[in-house]
MARLUM-44617 format. One record per atom (N, C-alpha, C, CB): residue in three letters; atom name; z, y, x. Coordinates in nm, 2 decimals. Each point is the difference from the previous one (the first is absolute). Glycine has a CB too. Layout:
# MARLUM-44617
  type  atom       z       y       x
   Ala    CA       Z       Y       X
...
//
This chain:
# MARLUM-44617
  type  atom       z       y       x
   Met     N   -0.89    1.74   -6.19
   Met    CA   -0.05   -0.13   -0.03
   Met     C   -0.10    0.00   -0.14
   Met    CB    0.24   -0.10    0.12
   Ser     N   -0.37    0.04   -0.09
   Ser    CA   -0.01    0.01   -0.14
   Ser     C    0.05   -0.10   -0.12
   Ser    CB   -0.17    0.10    0.11
   Leu     N    0.11   -0.03   -0.26
   Leu    CA    0.05   -0.07   -0.09
   Leu     C   -0.05   -0.15   -0.01
   Leu    CB    0.04    0.21   -0.08
   Gln     N   -0.13   -0.21    0.10
   Gln    CA   -0.10   -0.16    0.03
   Gln     C    0.08   -0.12    0.08
   Gln    CB   -0.25    0.16    0.04
   Arg     N    0.35   -0.10    0.09
   Arg    CA    0.07   -0.07    0.08
   Arg     C    0.12   -0.04   -0.06
   Arg    CB   -0.09    0.11    0.18
   Tyr     N    0.15    0.00   -0.26
   Tyr    CA    0.12   -0.01   -0.08
   Tyr     C   -0.02   -0.14   -0.10
   Tyr    CB    0.05    0.29    0.01
   Leu     N   -0.16   -0.27   -0.11
   Leu    CA    0.02   -0.05   -0.08
   Leu     C   -0.04   -0.13    0.07
   Leu    CB    0.00    0.18   -0.17
   Tyr     N   -0.03   -0.18    0.21
   Tyr    CA   -0.09   -0.18    0.10
   Tyr     C    0.18   -0.03    0.07
   Tyr    CB   -0.37    0.07    0.16
   Phe     N    0.43    0.01   -0.14
   Phe    CA    0.12   -0.02    0.04
   Phe     C    0.12   -0.06   -0.10
   Phe    CB   -0.09    0.18    0.16
   Phe     N    0.09   -0.10   -0.30
   Phe    CA    0.06   -0.07   -0.09
   Phe     C   -0.03   -0.13   -0.04
   Phe    CB    0.02    0.19   -0.04
   Ile     N   -0.17   -0.17    0.04
   Ile    CA   -0.05   -0.14   -0.02
   Ile     C    0.03   -0.11    0.02
   Ile    CB   -0.10    0.09    0.02
   Thr     N    0.08   -0.07    0.18
   Thr    CA   -0.01   -0.15    0.04
   Thr     C    0.15   -0.01    0.10
   Thr    CB   -0.32   -0.02    0.01
   Ile     N    0.37    0.11   -0.02
   Ile    CA    0.17    0.03    0.08
   Ile     C    0.09   -0.06   -0.04
   Ile    CB   -0.03    0.19    0.05
   Leu     N    0.03   -0.24   -0.15
   Leu    CA    0.07   -0.11   -0.05
   Leu     C    0.00   -0.17   -0.02
   Leu    CB   -0.01    0.20   -0.07
   Thr     N   -0.08   -0.19    0.17
   Thr    CA   -0.02   -0.14    0.03
   Thr     C    0.11   -0.08    0.05
   Thr    CB   -0.22    0.07    0.03
   Phe     N    0.30   -0.13   -0.05
   Phe    CA    0.10   -0.08    0.02
   Phe     C    0.07   -0.09   -0.04
   Phe    CB   -0.01    0.13    0.06
   Ser     N    0.05   -0.22    0.02
   Ser    CA    0.04   -0.14   -0.10
   Ser     C    0.18   -0.02   -0.01
   Ser    CB   -0.27   -0.15    0.10
   Phe     N    0.26    0.08   -0.17
   Phe    CA    0.18    0.01   -0.07
   Phe     C    0.07   -0.16    0.07
   Phe    CB   -0.07    0.14   -0.31
   Ser     N    0.12   -0.13    0.38
   Ser    CA    0.11   -0.13   -0.01
   Ser     C    0.16    0.05    0.00
   Ser    CB   -0.18   -0.15    0.14
   Leu     N    0.15    0.07   -0.29
   Leu    CA    0.17    0.06   -0.09
   Leu     C    0.10   -0.13    0.04
   Leu    CB   -0.11    0.14   -0.26
   Ser     N    0.22   -0.15    0.27
   Ser    CA    0.08   -0.10    0.04
   Ser     C    0.09    0.01   -0.11
   Ser    CB   -0.04   -0.01    0.25
   Cys     N    0.09   -0.01   -0.37
   Cys    CA    0.10   -0.02   -0.10
   Cys     C    0.12   -0.03    0.00
   Cys    CB   -0.15   -0.02   -0.05
   Thr     N    0.19   -0.04    0.24
   Thr    CA    0.16   -0.05    0.02
   Thr     C    0.06    0.13    0.09
   Thr    CB   -0.05   -0.30    0.02
   Lys     N    0.12    0.38   -0.07
   Lys    CA    0.06    0.09    0.10
   Lys     C    0.08   -0.03    0.05
   Lys    CB   -0.05    0.14   -0.09
   Gly     N    0.02   -0.16    0.29
   Gly    CA    0.07   -0.02    0.09
   Gly     C    0.13    0.07    0.01
   Gly    CB   -0.20   -0.05    0.09
   Pro     N    0.29    0.01   -0.02
   Pro    CA    0.16    0.05    0.00
   Pro     C    0.00    0.16    0.07
   Pro    CB    0.11   -0.28    0.05
   Asn     N   -0.21    0.25    0.08
   Asn    CA   -0.01    0.14    0.04
   Asn     C   -0.09    0.10   -0.04
   Asn    CB    0.07   -0.09    0.14
   Ile     N   -0.13    0.09   -0.26
   Ile    CA   -0.09    0.12   -0.05
   Ile     C    0.07    0.09   -0.05
   Ile    CB   -0.16   -0.11   -0.05
   Ser     N    0.16    0.22    0.11
   Ser    CA    0.05    0.12   -0.06
   Ser     C   -0.10    0.07   -0.12
   Ser    CB    0.12    0.02    0.24
   Asn     N   -0.04    0.07   -0.32
   Asn    CA   -0.08    0.06   -0.11
   Asn     C   -0.09    0.16    0.03
   Asn    CB    0.21   -0.14   -0.14
   Ile     N   -0.15    0.13    0.28
   Ile    CA   -0.11    0.12    0.05
   Ile     C   -0.12   -0.07    0.11
   Ile    CB    0.22    0.21   -0.01
   Pro     N   -0.37   -0.16   -0.06
   Pro    CA   -0.13   -0.10    0.07
   Pro     C    0.06    0.00    0.11
   Pro    CB   -0.23    0.04   -0.11
   Ala     N    0.19   -0.14    0.19
   Ala    CA   -0.02   -0.01    0.15
   Ala     C   -0.20   -0.01    0.04
   Ala    CB    0.29   -0.16    0.00
   Leu     N   -0.32    0.22    0.05
   Leu    CA   -0.16   -0.01    0.04
   Leu     C    0.03   -0.08    0.17
   Leu    CB   -0.14    0.29   -0.16
   Glu     N    0.00   -0.38    0.16
   Glu    CA    0.00   -0.07    0.14
   Glu     C   -0.14    0.03    0.05
   Glu    CB    0.16   -0.19   -0.06
   Tyr     N   -0.23    0.26    0.15
   Tyr    CA   -0.09    0.03    0.06
   Tyr     C   -0.10   -0.15    0.01
   Tyr    CB    0.14    0.22    0.10
   Gln     N   -0.23   -0.25   -0.08
   Gln    CA   -0.07   -0.14    0.03
   Gln     C   -0.12    0.03    0.08
   Gln    CB    0.07   -0.11   -0.21
   Gly     N   -0.15    0.21    0.17
   Gly    CA   -0.08    0.00    0.08
   Gly     C   -0.13    0.13   -0.02
   Gly    CB    0.10   -0.28    0.02
   Val     N   -0.18    0.23    0.02
   Val    CA   -0.15    0.06   -0.07
   Val     C   -0.13   -0.07    0.07
   Val    CB    0.11    0.26   -0.04
   Ser     N   -0.19   -0.28   -0.04
   Ser    CA   -0.08   -0.08   -0.01
   Ser     C   -0.13    0.02    0.13
   Ser    CB    0.10   -0.01   -0.27
   Lys     N   -0.09    0.14    0.27
   Lys    CA   -0.10    0.06    0.17
   Lys     C    0.11    0.11    0.03
   Lys    CB   -0.32   -0.01   -0.06
   Asp     N    0.31    0.04    0.19
   Asp    CA    0.05    0.10    0.08
   Asp     C   -0.09    0.11    0.02
   Asp    CB    0.12   -0.16    0.10
   Thr     N   -0.23    0.18   -0.10
   Thr    CA   -0.11    0.03   -0.02
   Thr     C   -0.10    0.01   -0.11
   Thr    CB    0.06   -0.05    0.19
   Ile     N   -0.07    0.20   -0.23
   Ile    CA   -0.08    0.03   -0.10
   Ile     C   -0.07    0.12    0.03
   Ile    CB    0.14   -0.11   -0.14
   Arg     N   -0.28    0.14    0.08
   Arg    CA   -0.09    0.09    0.01
   Arg     C    0.03    0.15   -0.14
   Arg    CB   -0.19   -0.25    0.13
   Gln     N    0.22    0.35   -0.04
   Gln    CA    0.04    0.11   -0.10
   Gln     C   -0.14   -0.01   -0.10
   Gln    CB    0.18    0.17    0.19
   Ser     N   -0.11   -0.11   -0.32
   Ser    CA   -0.13    0.00   -0.09
   Ser     C    0.01    0.09   -0.12
   Ser    CB   -0.03   -0.24    0.06
   Val     N    0.00    0.34   -0.14
   Val    CA    0.00    0.06   -0.05
   Val     C   -0.03   -0.05   -0.15
   Val    CB   -0.03    0.12    0.22
   Thr     N   -0.05   -0.23   -0.22
   Thr    CA   -0.04   -0.12   -0.13
   Thr     C    0.09   -0.10    0.04
   Thr    CB   -0.26    0.02   -0.04
   Thr     N    0.23   -0.17    0.01
   Thr    CA    0.05   -0.13   -0.02
   Thr     C   -0.01   -0.11    0.08
   Thr    CB   -0.03    0.07   -0.18
   Asp     N   -0.04   -0.01    0.29
   Asp    CA   -0.10   -0.05    0.11
   Asp     C    0.09   -0.15    0.03
   Asp    CB   -0.12    0.27    0.13
   Asp     N    0.27   -0.22   -0.07
   Asp    CA    0.07   -0.09    0.07
   Asp     C    0.12   -0.02   -0.10
   Asp    CB   -0.09    0.07    0.26
   Ser     N    0.13   -0.17   -0.27
   Ser    CA    0.17   -0.02   -0.02
   Ser     C    0.09   -0.08    0.10
   Ser    CB   -0.06   -0.01   -0.24
   Phe     N    0.20    0.01    0.21
   Phe    CA    0.09   -0.14    0.06
   Phe     C    0.09    0.00   -0.07
   Phe    CB   -0.02    0.00    0.20
   Val     N    0.10   -0.10   -0.21
   Val    CA    0.09   -0.07   -0.11
   Val     C    0.15    0.06    0.08
   Val    CB   -0.16   -0.28   -0.08
   Leu     N    0.27    0.32   -0.02
   Leu    CA    0.14   -0.01    0.06
   Leu     C    0.08   -0.05   -0.08
   Leu    CB   -0.02    0.16    0.13
   Phe     N    0.06   -0.28   -0.01
   Phe    CA    0.10   -0.14   -0.04
   Phe     C    0.13    0.08   -0.01
   Phe    CB   -0.12   -0.23    0.15
   Leu     N    0.23    0.17   -0.24
   Leu    CA    0.10    0.06   -0.02
   Leu     C    0.09   -0.10   -0.07
   Leu    CB   -0.13    0.21    0.00
   His     N    0.24   -0.20    0.03
   His    CA    0.07   -0.12   -0.05
   His     C    0.16    0.10   -0.10
   His    CB   -0.11   -0.21    0.29
   Ile     N    0.11    0.16   -0.39
   Ile    CA    0.11    0.13   -0.09
   Ile     C    0.07   -0.12   -0.08
   Ile    CB   -0.19    0.28   -0.07
   Glu     N    0.34   -0.27    0.11
   Glu    CA    0.13   -0.02   -0.08
   Glu     C    0.08    0.08   -0.08
   Glu    CB    0.00   -0.10    0.16
   Asp     N    0.02    0.07   -0.30
   Asp    CA    0.08    0.05   -0.06
   Asp     C    0.09   -0.09   -0.09
   Asp    CB   -0.15    0.17    0.04
   Gly     N    0.28   -0.15   -0.04
   Gly    CA    0.12   -0.09   -0.06
   Gly     C   -0.09    0.01   -0.13
   Gly    CB    0.28    0.06    0.12
   Asp     N   -0.23    0.07   -0.19
   Asp    CA    0.01    0.01   -0.14
   Asp     C   -0.14    0.02   -0.09
   Asp    CB    0.23    0.09    0.07
   Gly     N   -0.31   -0.12    0.05
   Gly    CA   -0.17    0.01   -0.02
   Gly     C   -0.05    0.10   -0.10
   Gly    CB   -0.02   -0.24    0.05
   Asp     N    0.08    0.36   -0.06
   Asp    CA   -0.08    0.11   -0.04
   Asp     C   -0.08    0.10    0.08
   Asp    CB    0.14   -0.05   -0.14
   Ile     N   -0.28   -0.03    0.20
   Ile    CA   -0.06   -0.01    0.05
   Ile     C   -0.16    0.05   -0.09
   Ile    CB    0.20   -0.15    0.14
   Gly     N   -0.27    0.31   -0.15
   Gly    CA   -0.11    0.02   -0.05
   Gly     C    0.06    0.09   -0.07
   Gly    CB   -0.13   -0.19    0.01
   Asn     N   -0.01    0.27   -0.09
   Asn    CA    0.04    0.02   -0.13
   Asn     C   -0.17    0.02   -0.05
   Asn    CB    0.29    0.12    0.03
   Asp     N   -0.24   -0.14   -0.16
   Asp    CA   -0.10   -0.02   -0.13
   Asp     C   -0.13    0.13    0.03
   Asp    CB    0.22   -0.09   -0.21
   Asp     N   -0.33    0.04    0.21
   Asp    CA   -0.18    0.09    0.04
   Asp     C    0.03    0.19   -0.06
   Asp    CB   -0.23   -0.30   -0.09
   Asn     N    0.30    0.25   -0.05
   Asn    CA    0.00    0.13   -0.07
   Asn     C    0.15    0.09    0.06
   Asn    CB   -0.15   -0.13   -0.26
   Asp     N    0.21    0.05    0.31
   Asp    CA    0.14    0.11    0.06
   Asp     C   -0.12    0.13    0.11
   Asp    CB    0.29   -0.25    0.04
   Gly     N   -0.39    0.18    0.03
   Gly    CA   -0.03    0.12    0.08
   Gly     C    0.11    0.03    0.12
   Gly    CB   -0.12    0.11   -0.22
   Val     N    0.22   -0.21    0.23
   Val    CA    0.07    0.01    0.10
   Val     C    0.00   -0.07    0.15
   Val    CB    0.09    0.05   -0.21
   Phe     N   -0.11   -0.02    0.30
   Phe    CA   -0.04   -0.03    0.12
   Phe     C    0.13   -0.05    0.06
   Phe    CB   -0.19    0.16    0.01
   Asn     N    0.16   -0.31    0.05
   Asn    CA    0.13   -0.06    0.06
   Asn     C   -0.06   -0.07    0.14
   Asn    CB    0.15   -0.07   -0.27
   Leu     N   -0.22    0.08    0.37
   Leu    CA   -0.01    0.00    0.11
   Leu     C   -0.09    0.08    0.07
   Leu    CB    0.07   -0.17   -0.05
   Phe     N    0.00    0.24    0.17
   Phe    CA   -0.03    0.13    0.04
   Phe     C   -0.06   -0.07    0.21
   Phe    CB    0.24    0.20   -0.25
   Ile     N   -0.34   -0.17    0.23
   Ile    CA   -0.08   -0.03    0.12
   Ile     C    0.00    0.17    0.09
   Ile    CB   -0.18   -0.23   -0.16
   Ile     N    0.23    0.24    0.23
   Ile    CA    0.00    0.12    0.12
   Ile     C   -0.08   -0.01    0.09
   Ile    CB    0.19    0.03   -0.03
   Asp     N   -0.29    0.03    0.08
   Asp    CA   -0.09    0.01    0.12
   Asp     C    0.09    0.06    0.10
   Asp    CB   -0.22    0.03   -0.11
   Ser     N    0.26   -0.07    0.24
   Ser    CA    0.02    0.02    0.11
   Ser     C    0.00    0.17    0.06
   Ser    CB   -0.10   -0.25   -0.02
   Arg     N   -0.04    0.28   -0.02
   Arg    CA   -0.07    0.08    0.09
   Arg     C    0.03    0.15   -0.09
   Arg    CB   -0.21   -0.20    0.11
   Thr     N    0.23    0.17   -0.22
   Thr    CA    0.01    0.13   -0.08
   Thr     C    0.14    0.02   -0.10
   Thr    CB   -0.27   -0.02   -0.01
   Gly     N    0.34   -0.09    0.02
   Gly    CA    0.10   -0.01   -0.11
   Gly     C    0.00    0.00   -0.13
   Gly    CB    0.07    0.07    0.13
   Gln     N   -0.14   -0.09   -0.18
   Gln    CA   -0.10    0.03   -0.16
   Gln     C   -0.03   -0.13   -0.02
   Gln    CB   -0.14    0.23    0.03
   Asp     N    0.12   -0.26   -0.17
   Asp    CA   -0.01   -0.14   -0.04
   Asp     C   -0.16   -0.01    0.06
   Asp    CB    0.19   -0.02   -0.23
   Tyr     N   -0.21   -0.12    0.23
   Tyr    CA   -0.13   -0.10    0.07
   Tyr     C   -0.06    0.02   -0.18
   Tyr    CB    0.11   -0.25    0.27
   Asp     N   -0.24    0.36   -0.26
   Asp    CA   -0.09    0.00   -0.09
   Asp     C    0.10    0.03   -0.15
   Asp    CB   -0.20   -0.18    0.15
   Gln     N    0.23    0.04   -0.20
   Gln    CA    0.14    0.03   -0.11
   Gln     C    0.08   -0.08   -0.02
   Gln    CB   -0.09    0.11   -0.12
   Pro     N    0.22   -0.09    0.07
   Pro    CA    0.08   -0.10   -0.02
   Pro     C   -0.01   -0.10   -0.13
   Pro    CB    0.12    0.16    0.14
   Val     N   -0.12   -0.27   -0.09
   Val    CA    0.00   -0.12   -0.09
   Val     C    0.10   -0.01   -0.12
   Val    CB   -0.08   -0.11    0.21
   Leu     N    0.00    0.03   -0.32
   Leu    CA    0.06   -0.04   -0.07
   Leu     C    0.04   -0.18   -0.05
   Leu    CB   -0.09    0.24   -0.02
   Ile     N    0.21   -0.28    0.07
   Ile    CA    0.02   -0.11   -0.03
   Ile     C    0.01   -0.07   -0.15
   Ile    CB    0.07    0.05    0.22
   Pro     N   -0.18   -0.13   -0.28
   Pro    CA    0.06   -0.05   -0.12
   Pro     C    0.15   -0.06   -0.04
   Pro    CB   -0.24   -0.02    0.00
   Lys     N    0.25    0.07   -0.09
   Lys    CA    0.15   -0.08   -0.06
   Lys     C    0.02   -0.10    0.02
   Lys    CB    0.01    0.08   -0.15
   Val     N    0.11   -0.16    0.22
   Val    CA   -0.04   -0.14    0.02
   Val     C    0.07   -0.03   -0.17
   Val    CB   -0.01   -0.07    0.33
   Pro     N   -0.01   -0.02   -0.41
   Pro    CA    0.04   -0.02   -0.12
   Pro     C    0.12   -0.09   -0.01
   Pro    CB   -0.22    0.04   -0.07
   Glu     N    0.33    0.01   -0.01
   Glu    CA    0.16    0.02    0.04
   Glu     C    0.03   -0.18    0.01
   Glu    CB    0.08    0.28   -0.16
   Ser     N   -0.16   -0.35    0.04
   Ser    CA    0.00   -0.12   -0.03
   Ser     C   -0.01   -0.12    0.14
   Ser    CB   -0.10    0.12   -0.24
   Val     N    0.04   -0.04    0.37
   Val    CA    0.00   -0.05    0.09
   Val     C    0.08    0.07    0.10
   Val    CB   -0.19   -0.10   -0.08
   Ser     N    0.26    0.23    0.06
   Ser    CA    0.05    0.03    0.06
   Ser     C    0.14    0.05    0.05
   Ser    CB   -0.19   -0.01   -0.04
   Lys     N    0.28   -0.04   -0.10
   Lys    CA    0.13   -0.04   -0.01
   Lys     C    0.10   -0.04    0.09
   Lys    CB   -0.10   -0.05   -0.15
   Arg     N    0.04   -0.03    0.22
   Arg    CA    0.05   -0.07    0.15
   Arg     C   -0.03    0.05    0.09
   Arg    CB    0.00   -0.18   -0.04
   Gly     N   -0.08    0.28    0.05
   Gly    CA   -0.06    0.02    0.16
   Gly     C   -0.14   -0.01    0.01
   Gly    CB    0.20   -0.10    0.09
   Val     N   -0.23    0.19   -0.01
   Val    CA   -0.15   -0.06    0.07
   Val     C   -0.02   -0.01    0.11
   Val    CB   -0.10    0.07   -0.13
   Leu     N    0.02   -0.11    0.15
   Leu    CA   -0.05    0.00    0.18
   Leu     C   -0.17   -0.01   -0.01
   Leu    CB    0.25   -0.17    0.13
   Ile     N   -0.30    0.29   -0.07
   Ile    CA   -0.13    0.04   -0.01
   Ile     C   -0.10   -0.03    0.10
   Ile    CB    0.09    0.15   -0.10
   Asp     N   -0.19   -0.18    0.11
   Asp    CA   -0.10    0.00    0.13
   Asp     C   -0.15    0.08   -0.06
   Asp    CB    0.12   -0.27    0.12
   Met     N   -0.08    0.38   -0.08
   Met    CA   -0.11    0.07   -0.04
   Met     C   -0.16    0.03    0.09
   Met    CB    0.22    0.10   -0.11
   Glu     N   -0.31   -0.08    0.10
   Glu    CA   -0.12    0.02    0.06
   Glu     C   -0.02    0.17   -0.05
   Glu    CB   -0.10   -0.29   -0.02
   Leu     N    0.06    0.39    0.06
   Leu    CA   -0.04    0.10   -0.03
   Leu     C   -0.13    0.08    0.10
   Leu    CB    0.24   -0.02   -0.12
   Arg     N   -0.32    0.04    0.06
   Arg    CA   -0.16    0.00    0.05
   Arg     C   -0.03    0.16    0.00
   Arg    CB   -0.09   -0.25   -0.11
   Leu     N    0.09    0.30    0.23
   Leu    CA    0.01    0.14    0.05
   Leu     C   -0.10    0.02    0.05
   Leu    CB    0.19    0.03    0.03
   Phe     N   -0.26    0.07   -0.02
   Phe    CA   -0.07    0.07    0.00
   Phe     C   -0.02    0.09    0.13
   Phe    CB    0.03   -0.04   -0.23
   Pro     N   -0.10    0.07    0.33
   Pro    CA   -0.03    0.07    0.13
   Pro     C    0.03    0.13   -0.01
   Pro    CB   -0.16   -0.13    0.06
   Pro     N    0.26    0.24   -0.02
   Pro    CA    0.02    0.13   -0.01
   Pro     C   -0.10    0.02    0.11
   Pro    CB    0.25    0.03   -0.11
   Cys     N   -0.29    0.12    0.09
   Cys    CA   -0.03    0.10    0.13
   Cys     C    0.08    0.01    0.12
   Cys    CB   -0.09    0.13   -0.15
   Cys     N   -0.03   -0.14    0.27
   Cys    CA    0.05    0.06    0.11
   Cys     C    0.03    0.15   -0.02
   Cys    CB   -0.11   -0.17    0.12
   Ile     N    0.25    0.20   -0.06
   Ile    CA    0.07    0.09    0.02
   Ile     C   -0.04    0.11    0.13
   Ile    CB    0.16   -0.18   -0.12
   Tyr     N   -0.20    0.31    0.15
   Tyr    CA   -0.03   -0.03    0.15
   Tyr     C    0.06    0.14    0.01
   Tyr    CB   -0.23   -0.18    0.05
   Asp     N    0.31    0.18    0.11
   Asp    CA    0.06    0.07    0.07
   Asp     C   -0.11    0.15    0.03
   Asp    CB    0.17   -0.25    0.09
   Asp     N   -0.28    0.27   -0.06
   Asp    CA   -0.06    0.08   -0.01
   Asp     C   -0.05    0.05   -0.11
   Asp    CB    0.00   -0.07    0.17
   Ser     N   -0.06    0.13   -0.20
   Ser    CA   -0.05    0.09   -0.13
   Ser     C   -0.14   -0.03   -0.03
   Ser    CB    0.13    0.20    0.06
   Thr     N   -0.14   -0.36   -0.06
   Thr    CA   -0.09   -0.07   -0.08
   Thr     C    0.04   -0.05   -0.18
   Thr    CB   -0.05   -0.08    0.26
   Pro     N   -0.01    0.09   -0.32
   Pro    CA    0.10   -0.02   -0.17
   Pro     C   -0.02   -0.17    0.01
   Pro    CB   -0.08    0.26   -0.21
   Pro     N    0.18   -0.27    0.15
   Pro    CA    0.04   -0.17   -0.04
   Pro     C   -0.12    0.00   -0.04
   Pro    CB    0.25   -0.06   -0.07
   Cys     N   -0.29   -0.10    0.06
   Cys    CA   -0.11   -0.10   -0.09
   Cys     C   -0.15    0.04    0.08
   Cys    CB    0.15    0.00   -0.27
   Val     N   -0.14    0.09    0.39
   Val    CA   -0.14    0.02    0.03
   Val     C   -0.01   -0.09    0.16
   Val    CB   -0.01    0.28   -0.14
   Gln     N   -0.10   -0.38    0.18
   Gln    CA    0.01   -0.10    0.11
   Gln     C    0.04    0.08    0.10
   Gln    CB   -0.16   -0.16   -0.07
   Ser     N    0.24    0.16    0.19
   Ser    CA   -0.03    0.05    0.12
   Ser     C   -0.02   -0.10    0.07
   Ser    CB    0.12    0.18   -0.01
   Ser     N   -0.22   -0.16    0.11
   Ser    CA   -0.01   -0.07    0.14
   Ser     C    0.12    0.04    0.07
   Ser    CB   -0.24    0.01    0.01
   Ala     N    0.31    0.10    0.00
   Ala    CA    0.06    0.08    0.07
   Ala     C    0.15   -0.06   -0.03
   Ala    CB   -0.18    0.22    0.00
   Asn     N    0.16   -0.26   -0.10
   Asn    CA    0.15   -0.05   -0.02
   Asn     C   -0.01   -0.15   -0.10
   Asn    CB    0.12    0.30    0.01
   Pro     N   -0.16   -0.37    0.05
   Pro    CA   -0.04   -0.15   -0.02
   Pro     C    0.10   -0.09   -0.08
   Pro    CB   -0.11    0.03    0.22
   Leu     N    0.25   -0.04   -0.23
   Leu    CA    0.14   -0.05    0.01
   Leu     C    0.09    0.07   -0.05
   Leu    CB   -0.05   -0.09    0.17
   Asp     N    0.07    0.05   -0.29
   Asp    CA    0.18    0.07   -0.08
   Asp     C    0.08   -0.14   -0.03
   Asp    CB   -0.09    0.23   -0.18
   Ser     N    0.20   -0.19    0.18
   Ser    CA    0.12   -0.12   -0.04
   Ser     C    0.10    0.05   -0.10
   Ser    CB   -0.01   -0.11    0.23
   Leu     N    0.05    0.05   -0.34
   Leu    CA    0.12    0.03   -0.04
   Leu     C    0.08   -0.12   -0.07
   Leu    CB   -0.10    0.23   -0.02
   Thr     N    0.23   -0.24    0.00
   Thr    CA    0.08   -0.07   -0.06
   Thr     C    0.00    0.03   -0.13
   Thr    CB    0.11   -0.03    0.17
   Leu     N   -0.06   -0.06   -0.27
   Leu    CA    0.04    0.02   -0.11
   Leu     C    0.14    0.04   -0.02
   Leu    CB   -0.16   -0.13   -0.03
   Asp     N    0.26    0.17   -0.03
   Asp    CA    0.13   -0.07   -0.05
   Asp     C    0.00    0.00   -0.15
   Asp    CB    0.13    0.07    0.19
   Ile     N   -0.05   -0.18   -0.26
   Ile    CA   -0.05   -0.05   -0.10
   Ile     C    0.18   -0.02   -0.04
   Ile    CB   -0.30   -0.12    0.06
   His     N    0.31    0.20   -0.19
   His    CA    0.11   -0.05   -0.08
   His     C   -0.02    0.00   -0.14
   His    CB    0.14    0.08    0.17
   Leu     N   -0.03   -0.15   -0.28
   Leu    CA    0.01    0.00   -0.13
   Leu     C    0.08    0.08   -0.06
   Leu    CB   -0.07   -0.18    0.02
   Val     N    0.09    0.19   -0.15
   Val    CA    0.06    0.05   -0.08
   Val     C    0.01   -0.10   -0.16
   Val    CB   -0.08    0.23    0.17
   Asp     N    0.17   -0.30   -0.19
   Asp    CA    0.02   -0.05   -0.08
   Asp     C    0.07    0.06   -0.16
   Asp    CB   -0.01   -0.14    0.23
   Arg     N   -0.03    0.07   -0.33
   Arg    CA    0.03    0.07   -0.18
   Arg     C    0.14    0.07    0.03
   Arg    CB   -0.11   -0.23   -0.20
   Ala     N    0.18    0.16    0.27
   Ala    CA    0.16    0.09    0.01
   Ala     C    0.04    0.10    0.11
   Ala    CB    0.09   -0.20   -0.10
   Gly     N   -0.23    0.21    0.15
   Gly    CA   -0.02    0.10    0.10
   Gly     C    0.08    0.00    0.14
   Gly    CB   -0.05    0.13   -0.22
   Asn     N    0.06   -0.26    0.21
   Asn    CA    0.08   -0.09    0.12
   Asn     C   -0.13    0.05    0.10
   Asn    CB    0.17   -0.27   -0.12
   Leu     N   -0.16    0.34    0.30
   Leu    CA   -0.10    0.02    0.07
   Leu     C    0.01   -0.15    0.10
   Leu    CB    0.00    0.29   -0.04
   Ser     N   -0.16   -0.33    0.06
   Ser    CA    0.06   -0.10    0.11
   Ser     C   -0.01    0.03    0.18
   Ser    CB   -0.08   -0.18   -0.20
   Asn     N    0.08    0.11    0.27
   Asn    CA   -0.01    0.04    0.14
   Asn     C   -0.11    0.01    0.00
   Asn    CB    0.14   -0.08    0.10
   Thr     N   -0.18    0.14    0.02
   Thr    CA   -0.14    0.06    0.07
   Thr     C   -0.06   -0.09    0.05
   Thr    CB    0.07    0.18    0.05
   Val     N   -0.17   -0.26   -0.04
   Val    CA   -0.09   -0.06    0.09
   Val     C   -0.08    0.09    0.10
   Val    CB    0.01   -0.15   -0.18
   Thr     N   -0.04    0.07    0.27
   Thr    CA   -0.09    0.09    0.09
   Thr     C   -0.12   -0.10    0.04
   Thr    CB    0.20    0.17    0.11
   Ser     N   -0.35   -0.13   -0.13
   Ser    CA   -0.10   -0.09    0.04
   Ser     C   -0.02    0.02    0.16
   Ser    CB   -0.11    0.01   -0.24
   Asp     N    0.04   -0.11    0.23
   Asp    CA   -0.10   -0.01    0.20
   Asp     C   -0.08    0.11   -0.05
   Asp    CB   -0.06   -0.30    0.13
   Met     N    0.03    0.33    0.05
   Met    CA   -0.09    0.10    0.01
   Met     C   -0.12   -0.04   -0.09
   Met    CB    0.08    0.05    0.23
   Ile     N   -0.15    0.06   -0.24
   Ile    CA   -0.12   -0.04   -0.11
   Ile     C   -0.13    0.12    0.10
   Ile    CB    0.18   -0.05   -0.33
   Tyr     N   -0.26   -0.01    0.32
   Tyr    CA   -0.13    0.08    0.13
   Tyr     C   -0.08    0.05   -0.13
   Tyr    CB   -0.04   -0.20    0.28
   Ile     N   -0.05    0.33   -0.26
   Ile    CA   -0.08    0.04   -0.10
   Ile     C   -0.11    0.03    0.11
   Ile    CB    0.17    0.08   -0.22
   Leu     N   -0.30   -0.18    0.20
   Leu    CA   -0.09    0.07    0.10
   Leu     C   -0.06    0.15   -0.10
   Leu    CB   -0.09   -0.27    0.15
   Cys     N    0.05    0.33   -0.05
   Cys    CA   -0.01    0.13   -0.03
   Cys     C   -0.16    0.04   -0.01
   Cys    CB    0.24    0.03    0.12
   Asp     N   -0.30   -0.09   -0.02
   Asp    CA   -0.16    0.04    0.03
   Asp     C   -0.11   -0.08   -0.09
   Asp    CB    0.06    0.05    0.26
//
């Protein structure tokens, strides 16, 4: 992937919104829990630039609120895995630290995460990211999990099928 794509990824990927709750519910565990809530669209066009994107919707709950890290820590905490390769989807994500004044009694976060399309991966000798009329469609799911500051690993959620237009 090009450096330009990674820079653009870092600049815009963390476009997400928080809905924080200051009341700890009786059944909120200190181990973070993820709930997959959908994607903005299920079909995207492959791109080596940032011509297309989609939004991943997640709900996060954590009883002790130790979600996120400081930007200067450089410690990623949300991991998105491409089902086709078993590798990180572009890059892991750094969720910013939830302020302790808000998080002491637990947090509920509705997150919108903008992602850019991957390249198509072909079964034949066609290189990735090349347009191919012989292979017009690729597909994947995303496996998502998170680690809080205490090192607790959340459950893993899987996205719906996402289709990539290759031609």
